[in-house]
C-alpha positions in Angstrom: -10.0 22.0 0.8 -7.1 20.3 2.6 -3.7 21.9 2.9 -0.6 20.3 1.5 0.5 19.6 5.1 -2.8 17.8 5.8 -2.6 15.8 2.7 1.0 14.8 3.5 0.0 13.8 7.0 -2.9 11.7 5.7 -0.6 9.9 3.2 2.0 9.2 5.8 -0.5 7.6 8.2 -2.3 5.7 5.3 0.7 4.4 3.4 3.7 4.7 5.7 5.2 7.0 3.1 4.1 9.8 0.7 2.1 8.9 -2.4 5.0 10.2 -4.4 7.3 7.8 -2.6 4.9 4.9 -3.3 4.7 5.9 -7.0 8.5 5.9 -7.2 8.7 2.5 -5.5 6.2 1.0 -7.9 8.1 2.4 -10.9 11.4 1.1 -9.6 10.3 -2.3 -8.5 7.3 -3.4 -10.6 7.8 -4.5 -14.2 5.9 -2.3 -16.7 2.3 -3.7 -16.9 2.8 -5.7 -13.7 1.5 -3.1 -11.3 -1.5 -5.3 -10.3 0.9 -8.2 -9.4 3.0 -5.8 -7.4 -0.2 -4.8 -5.5 -1.1 -8.5 -5.0 2.4 -8.9 -3.5 1.7 -6.2 -1.0 -1.5 -7.8 0.0 0.4 -11.0 0.6 2.8 -9.1 2.8 -0.1 -7.9 4.8 -1.3 -11.5 5.2 2.1 -12.7 6.2 2.7 -10.2 9.0 -0.8 -11.0 10.5 -0.2 -14.7 10.4 -0.3 -16.2 14.0 3.0 -17.9 13.3 4.6 -14.4 13.3 2.7 -13.0 16.2 2.5 -13.6 20.0 0.1 -16.5 20.4 -2.1 -15.3 17.6 -2.3 -11.8 18.9 -1.5 -9.1 16.4 0.1 -6.1 18.0 -1.2 -2.6 17.2 2.1 -1.9 15.3 1.8 -5.0 13.2 -1.9 -4.3 12.5 -1.0 -0.8 11.4 1.7 -2.1 9.1 -0.8 -4.5 7.6 -3.3 -1.7 7.1 -0.6 0.4 5.4 0.3 -2.5 3.0 -3.4 -2.8 2.2 -3.8 0.9 1.6 -0.7 0.9 -0.7 -2.1 -2.0 -2.7 -5.4 -0.2 -3.1 -3.7 3.0 -4.3 -1.7 1.0 -6.8 -4.8 -0.7 -8.1 -6.8 2.5 -8.3 -4.0 4.2 -10.2 -3.8 1.3 -12.6 -7.5 1.2 -13.2 -7.6 5.0 -13.7 -4.9 4.7 -16.4 -6.9 1.9 -18.1 -10.0 4.1 -18.1 -8.2 7.1 -19.6 -6.7 4.8 -22.3 -10.1 3.5 -23.3 
């Protein structure tokens, strides 16, 4: 069993924020029922920052790669939360 401190450390490296902060961001910024579109937007953000146009001669820095990874992880968490709510409602 992981400690609260270990869980928090994992969330920060995975999402760039805590899961609670991610949940709050989604509630504040996504229209109700549009969580999947919000997640799709995060995936677009990940694509955007990896685009060669925004990087040094097509090379993605470790910082940018990590940011893209965090956008992807956030999108996955949002999608999983949405799907879990759908399963519980069924």
